[in-house]
N, C-alpha and C positions, 0 to 999 in steps of 0.2 A: 660529683658527676658533671661532665662538661655539657654545655648547652649550645645547640646549633640552630640557626634560623635559615630556612630556605625561602627566598623571595623569588617566585616565578609563577607565571600564569599557566605553565605546562604541568599537568598532573603527573606525567611520566617522569619528569625531572624530580618531583617530590618523592615519588615511589622509588626511583633508582637510588637516590641518596639515602633514603631510609633503609633500604635493603643492603646498601654497601658499607655503611658505617657500623661501628661497634654497638651492640645492643645496649651496652651500659650508658651510651650517650642519650641525651634528651634532645629530640629533634622537633622543632616547631616549623610550621609552614604558613606562608602568607602569599596571597595573589596580588595584593595592592600595597601601596606605600602606607595607607591608613592602617591596614591590618598589621603590617610590620611594626609601625610605630607603637601601637597598643601593646604588642608583645614585648617590645623594648622597655616600655614603662613598667610592665608587670614582672618581667623576667630579667635575670642577669645572663645576657647572651655573650658567649665567648667568640664564636665565629659566624659570619654571615656568608651564605652562598647567594650571590645576587645575579639574577639573569639580566644580562645587558640589554635584552630585547625590551625591557620596560621603557616607557617613554621618557624623554628628557625631563619633562615636567614632573613626573612621578619621582624620578631619581633625585632631582634637585630639592624637591619638597621634603623627601625623606632625610637627606643629609643635612638640610638646614635645621630641621627639628632635632636631629641627633646632636648637632653642635650646640644648639641652645640648651639641651639637657646635659651637655658635657659627657656624652656617651661616645666612646671610641672603640668600636669592635674591630676585629681583624676581618677584612673583606676579601673573599675569593670571588672573582668575577667569572661568570659562565658566558663564554663568547662562542659564536658559531665558528666552525672550522674555516681557515683561510680567509679571515676577515680582518686584515691588519688595521683598518680604520677604527673598527669597533674596539679592537684590542688597545689601541692608543688612547681611545676615549675612556676605557675602563681604568687604565693607569692614571689618567689625568684626574679622575675624581677620587683617587686614593686607594685603588685595589692593591692589596698586598701581593696577589698572585692571580694568574689567569689559568682557567681550565677550558680547553676546547670541547665543544659539543660535536658529535655525540660523546658523552662522558664514558670514561673507562674506570672500572672499579679500583684497580691498583693505583692509578694516578690520583683518583679522588681521595683514597685513604692516605697516600703520602702527603698530598697537599693539606689535608685536614690536620695531620700530625704536625706539620711545619707551622701551620697557623696557630695551633694550640701552644706550641713552644714559644712563638712570638708573643702571644697574649700573656703567657706566664712571665716572659722577659719584661714586657711593658709594666706589669704589676711590680716585678722586682725592682726595676729602675725607678718607678714611682716611689717605692718605699725608700730606696737609696737616696733619692733626691730630697725627700722629707727629712731623712737622717742628717744629710749634709746641712740643711737649713737649721736644724736643731743645733748642730755643732757650731755653726756660725753665730747663732744667737748666744751660745755659751761663751764663745770667744769675746763677743761684745760686752757681755755681762762682766767678764774679767778685765775689760778695758785693754785687751791685748790682741794682737793679730794672731792668726792661726800659727804662724811660724814661731812666735815667741811662746805661745801657750804650751808648745811641745816641751819646753825646757823648764816649766814651772812645776812645783810640788804643792799640794798633792794632786790638784785638779789636772795638771799637765799630763801626768802619767795616765790617768783615766781617759782623758781626751784623746791622747795618742793611741791608746788601745782601741778606742771607739772608731777612730779614723781607720785604723788597720782593718777592723772588722768590716767597716763599710766598703773599703777598697777591695777586700777579699770577696765580698758579696758581689760587688760590681764586676770584678774580674771573672768570677765563675759564671756570671750571667752572660758575659761576652762569648763564652765557649758554646752557647746555644744559638748564636747567630751565624748562619751558614752562607748568607748573602754577603760577598766581599764588600760591595759598595756600601751596604747598610752598616756592616761592621766598622768599616773605616770612618764613615760619617759619625757613627755613635762614639767612636774613640776620640776623634778630633774634637767634637763638641764637648765631650766629658772632660778632656784635658783642659780645654779653654775655660770651662766652668769651674772645675775643681781647683786648678792652680792659678786662676785669674790671670791668664796670659792673653795678649792680643794677637799673637801669631802662632799658628800650629801648622806644621808641614808633615804629612804622612807620605813616606817614600817607600817604594817597593824595589827590590833587587831583581834584575834580570840576569840570571847566571849565564844563560846561553849567549846573550848579547854582550855581557861583560860590563854592564852599566847599571846605575841606580838613578831613578828620576821621580819627581813628585807625582803622587797619585791623587791626593786631596790636599787642599790648602785652605787656611782660614786666616784672614787678615792680610793676604798678599794679592797683588794684581795677577790675575790669571795670564795676562799677556806676558808678564815677566817670567812666570814659572813654566810656561808652556815649552820653552826651549831649553830649560835647565836639564843637564844630563851629566852626572858624575861617573867617572871611571871606577870600577871595582878594585883596580890595582894601584890606586894612589889616593892621596888626600884623606878626607874624613872617613870614607868608606873603608879604605885599607886599615886605618888606625882602629876603627871599631871592630873590624874582623879579627885583628890580631890581639886586641886588649880585652875584648868581651866586657867592657864597662862603659858607663855613661861618660860622654865627652863634654866637658865644660870649657867654654872658650876662655874663661879666666885662668885656667891652669896650664894653658898651652905654653906660656912663657916659662913656667916652672919646669915643664917637661924638657924644654930646650936647655935650661940651666943644669938639669940633672943628666944631660947627655942621653936622654931617652928618645930625643927627637931632634933632627937636624933643623937648622934655621929655614932651609929651603922647603922642607916638608911642612914645617909649622906655618910658614907664609901661605902655602897652598891650602892648608886646612882652614886658616883664618879667612882666606879669600872665599872659599866655598860657604862657610858659615855666614859671612857678611852678605853674600849673594842671597842667601835664604833669609837674612835678617833674624837669626836665631842665636840663642845663648847656650842651649843644651842640645845634644844629639843622643837619643836613647836607642841603643841597638835592640833589634827584635830578632831573636834567634829561635830556630826550630831544629831539633836534632843536631845541634852543633854547628849549623850553617846560618849565616846572616841572611835573613829573608826580607828585612825591612828596617826602616829608621823612622822614629818619631822625633821631630825637631821642634823645640819650644822656644819662643821668643822671651823677652824680658817680662817680668810680672808688671801688671798694670799699676800695682801699688808702689813699684820702684824697689821692692825688697829683693834681696838675693835669695838664691836657692840654698836652703839649709841641708844639713846631713839627713834630717828626717825626711825631707822632700826626696832626696836621692834614694833613700831606703825604700820609700813607698813607690817611687818610679821604677826602681829595679824589680820590685815585687810585681807591679802592674805589667811591666814589659814581658815577664815570663808568661803571664796569662794571655796577654795579647798575642805572643808568639804562637801559643797553642791554638788560639782562636783563628789567627790568620792562616796557619797551616791547614786547619780543618776547612776553612772557607775556600782556600786555593784548591784543595783536594776535591771539595764538593763542586767547585766551579769546573774543574777538569772533567770530573765524572759527568756533570750535568751537560757540559758542552759535547762530550762524547755521546751522551744519550740523545741530545738534540740532533747531532749529526746523523746518528743511526736512524732516528725517527724520520729525519728529512729524506735520507736515502730510501728508507722503507716506503715513505709516502710518494716518492717521485720516480721510483723505478717503474718501467713499463710492464713488469710482471705482477700478477696478482699474488698476494701472500695472505694465507689464512692459517692461523694456529689455534689449537684447542688444548685445554688442560685435561687432566685425567678424568674429570667429571663430564667430559664431552661438551664443555662450554667454550664458546668462541672468545678468545682474549686478544686476538690480532686479526684485523680485517682492513687492509690498506686501501688507498684511494683507487688504485688500478683494479683491485678485486671488486670494489663497489661499482666502478664504471662498466667493467666487463660483464658482471652478473646483474647489473641494473638493480642493485639492492642498497638501501640506505644503511650505513654502518650501525646506526642507532637501533635498527630492527634486528640485528644479529649479535652485536657485542654483548657478552655476559649471558647469552642465551644458548639454548641447545643448538648444536651444529646443524641439525636437520632443517633449520630455518634458511640455510643457504641453498637448499635444493637437494633432492635425493641423489642425483648423479655425483655431485662433488662430495656430499656428506658421506655417502657409502665408501668412497675411496679413502678419505682421511680416517674414517672409523675403522676400516679394514687395517690400515697402518697401525692405529692405536691398539686395537684389540687382538688382531691376528699377527701383528709384527710384519705385515706384508708391505714392502716399500715399492714405489713405482719410479721408473726412470724414463721420463719423456714419453709417457704413454698417451696416445691420442684418444680423446673422447669428444663426443658431440653433444652440444647443449640441446635438450629436447624441445625448447621453445624457439630459440633464435637460429638453431641449426648451425651455429658457429662451431668450428673445430678448435680444440685446445690441446696443447701439450702439457701434461701434468706430471709433476715429480713430487714425491712425498718422502718424509723421513721422520723418525722418532726424535723428540727433543730430550736430550739427556744432560744431566749435571752430575759428574762423577759417578756414572753408571746408574744414576737414579732417574727413572722416567718422569718427565714433567708434562708430557703430552705429545702431540704430533703437529707437524707443519706441512703445508701444501704450497707449492709454488707452481703457477700455471701461466701460460702465455697464449695469446690469441693467434692461431695459425690461419685464420680465414683468408687474409690477404695473400699470405704465402701460398696457400692452396690454390687460390685463383691464378696466381702467377705460374705455379707449377702446371695447372691445367692448360693455361695459355701456351706455355712452353711445349707441353705434350702435343697440343693441337698443331703447333708449328712443326714439331718433329714428325708428327704423323703425316702432315701435308707434304713435308720434304721427302719422307719415306715413300709415299705413294707416287710422287713425281718421279723420283729416282727409279722406283719399281717399274712404272709404266715405260720410262725411257729405256731401261735395261731390257725389259721384256720385248719391247718393240725392236730393239737392236738385235736381240737374240733370234727372234722369229724372222726378222728380215734377212739375217745371215743365211738361214736355211732356205728361205724362199728365193733368194737371188739366183742360186744355182739352178733351181727348178724353173724359174721364170726365163732364165737365159736359154735353157734347152727348149722350153715351150715356144719361145720366139723363133728359134731356128727350125723347129719341128716341121712346119709346112714346106720349107724349102728342101729339107733333107729327108723327106719321108721314105724315099727309096734306099737310103743309105743304111744298110743293116748294121754296120759298125757303129754308126751314130746312134741308132735305135738301142743297141746293146749298152752303149755307154750311158745314154739317157736313162735307161731303166735302172742301171746300177746306182747312178747319182740320185735319182728321184727316190728310189727305195731307201737309200741311206739317209737323205734329208728328212723324209717323212717319218722314218724311224726315230730320228732325233727329236722331231716335233712331238711325236707320240710319247717319247720318254719324258719330255718336258711337261706335257699335260699330266702324265701319271704322277710325277713328282709334285707338281702344283696341287694336285688332288690330295696327296699325302700331307703336304704342308698346310692345307686349309681344312682338313677333316678334323672333326671333334667327336670321335667315337668313344672316348674314354679309354682307360687302361684295364687290361685283364691281368690284375696283379696276382702274383704268387711268389713263393720263395725262389730266388734266382742266385745261383753261384756265378759271379761275374768272371771267375777264372775259366770256367767251362764255356761260358758264352763267348768270351774273347778268343779262346782257343779255336772255337768253331769258325769264327770270322777269319782268323789267321789261316786256317786250313783251306778256306775257300779262295784265298789269295795266294796260295802257295805257288801255283804255276805262274801267275802274273809277276810275282817277285823274282822268280827264276828267270823269266823273260827279260826283266829289267836289270838283272844282275844285282839284286839287292840281298844283302845278308841280314839275318834276323837275330836280335839279342833279346831274350826274355828274362825278366827279373821279377818273379812273384814272391811275395812274402808268404810265410806259412800261417799267417793270421786269417781269421774268418773274413771271407769276401762275399757274404750273403746279404742280399737286400730284398725288399718286396718290390716287385716291378713287373712290367710286361716284357717277357723274355724276347719276343719277336721284335718289338719296337727298339729295345735296347741293342739287340744285335744289328738292327738296321742303322742305328746311330753310330755304333762302333765301325760298321762297314763303310759308312761315308767318311769317317775320320781316317780309316786305314787307306781307302782309295785316294784321298787327298794327299796323304803322306807318300804313297807309292808314286803317284803322278808327279810329285815334286822332285823325284830323282830319276829322270829318264835315262841318264847315263850311268846309273848304278849308285850304290851307296850303302849305308847301314840304317836299318830301322830298329829302334830300341823301344820295347814295351815294358813298362814297370807298373806293378800293382802292389799297393801297400795300404795299411790303415794309418790314419792320422787323426789327431785331435784338432778341432777347429778353435784354436786359441786366438788371442788378439793379433798376434804376429801374422798368422795365416789369413785372418780376416782383412788385415791391412793389405796383404799381398793381393788378395782377390779384388778388393775395391780399387787398387791401383791398375789392375789389368782390365777390369770391366769398364771400358771407356765410354760406354753408351749412357752412363749415369743411372741405369736402372737399379743397380745394387745400392748406390749411394742414396738415391731418393727413397728407397724402401727401408734401409737400415741405418742411415746416417742419423746420429744423435740419439739412438736407442740403445738399450742394453741388448746388443746383438746376440750375445751368448745365451740369453734367455729365450730369444726368438727362434734360434736355430738348434738342430741336433748337434751334439758335441763330437760324435764319432762318424768319420767318413771313410769311404774307400776312395783312394786317389789312383787314377789311371793316367799314366804319362805315355804319350805317343810321340817319339822324337825322330825326326828325319835329318839327313845330312845334305839336304838340297840347297838351293840358292838362297833360301830365306825370303822374308817378306819385308819390304821397306816399312819403317816405323809409321810413316804417314798413311799407309794403306792397311795397317793392322785393324783399325776400327771398322773396315768394310768387309772383313773376311766372312762374317756370318750373315751378310745382307743377301737377300734373294737375287739371283742372276749375276752376282758379282763373281767373276772368274778371270784368271790370267791365262787360261789354257784355251787352245784353239777349238778343240772338240769337247766342250764341257758345258752343261746346262747352267751350272752355278747355283744349284739348289741343295746340294748334298749337305753342306755344313749348316745351312739354315734349318734343314730338317733335323739334323743331329742336335742342334741347339734347342729346338722346340722339345724334342723327346727328353733330353736331359732335364730341362726345366719342369716338364710334367712329372718327373721323378724327384722333384725338390732338390735337384742338384745344380751344379755350376759347371760351366765350360768356358775356358778362356785360352788365349794363345800368347806365347812369348816367342820372339824370333830375332835373329841377328843375320843380316845380309852376308851371304857367302859362307855361312856356318850352318844354317838350317833353322827349323821351327820346332816348337814343342807345344803340343796340345795337352791341356790339363783338364781332366774330367773328375769331378767330385760327386759321389753319390752316397747318401746316408746308408749306413749298415743297418741290418734288420733290427737289432736291439736298441737302436737310437731313435726308431720311429715311434 
């Protein structure tokens, strides 16, 4: 059974670690250095979780006593989040690993497993070191060096086997070291100790860069080795790659004599080995590729490397290759994990994830800031702790498989607006939980409100200007006649003309007031089933004489599909009437009026077309960034009214639905505004496309009855 010690003044830290680790573990807790020391004296502790918040005096006192007792536990330091100074301090006093608070169960379990592996490795290496000392004493008793003892009988054979066993144990222990720096340090120190060499260089191959350079050195000046860089395609590195065996500087000349190496290449290899001040280069392979080189200098004893040394080094190189490959892979995965965690912690969006037990396992910094919740208060706890509004949404995703796409919700306390998206977390179709991503729209909403205020102000300024212009046009004629009236009171022809003009202008003003009343009224809709084909035919019938007067031919194209909607029949006919009148008046010299009626599906392509034509931004602000197809009915009746008039300039298209905007002399300019309002009241859309000298096309979309 493994034993852990938690040293922290925070009871919640004690409880969290107890609940997170395997029940088969024995967990001790202490709040002071004195309590911790007493536990160390009485118990065999494998791993210590040390809260860095302890005072410097307490920490120093604890470590001083441990050193005196020759106790070396593996220490995992608990440091506050985003406190690099405290993290550096923890590493300085010997922490093997750092865990940020608030603690996470998964990270805690992984760190404890790594710490236990390290502790086991330390014990293994301690045993190996004692075995090597025993072997050295045997060598001395035989009055022989280690190298010579290998060749003696019978003790030599037994000793050789013992050395192999020790090396095998050491090599297998290396495979459990996943930290590349610690692995390399351990290998370099072990090589120097075991083979009694003064210089050891551990080099790593960079395949992408095409070079190999020292990673760790022992017995060499760092200033010298810092700039050393060997090409992978020449010299010693190329020889090791091709031959897959240890390179001994003493055999280079023999390689030249046997024509296996040119003099030029031999000189290059010797130059590189002299630069490193080494005698041997041991290749480290993984899956058939050279990943590193361990270079050894001459033995301190002055002895040469024997065949037994080469055999043991070859065996050791194989295990080192496996260990380095594992460490490089672990480093790559760990760097990727750190990168992902940094991205997660620094993105401006809040991210919350839960597992299948509805426990929060991810709660990033942005989520904590936006919801004003400490991660420690919600991690590994029920999701309801994040607040009912957010909890209900992510629980609905997990339990009912209901996903959200940029849905807007309001925080009940802060009244902030958030855009929320959710999704299930899957691994090969297996559900792991649910995730929620949300962003604060409060500032955007304020900007939108400000823009709307400015647009509204601009609209009313334009409305008052156009209205004043329209009223003034009608009053000018009346005022002119009124000014002349006293002088020409006896002129019957003048009186008759005045009566005719005044009656006409007052009638236009009266019509304008009636249309303004219609535009501003809010009486609601008298909805019932309406067949839009019948309604439109009635409007066409009412304009039959006017079309004949303007020499306009009519083309009707109605589909046979259902054209039934729920709506106010009278208001819809009024909207259609205004659209028809606008089209007829656009062709004073005659032309062709085409009316099409058909059913359409409101797919993404059609939505894009609508948003492109609705230039006032209303459609975009309402539906942009949302799952539009879920907010809108799918089936619509599309009515197209197309004329062959002079068309509308592109820069004026955005004004056609504005009140009092007109290009015609005797027109109030409210018809299309009224039509637009009525269509909107029926949850429909209206927009116009036009080409100068070719005509205009008005598009009206109204939901059909079974889509409502």
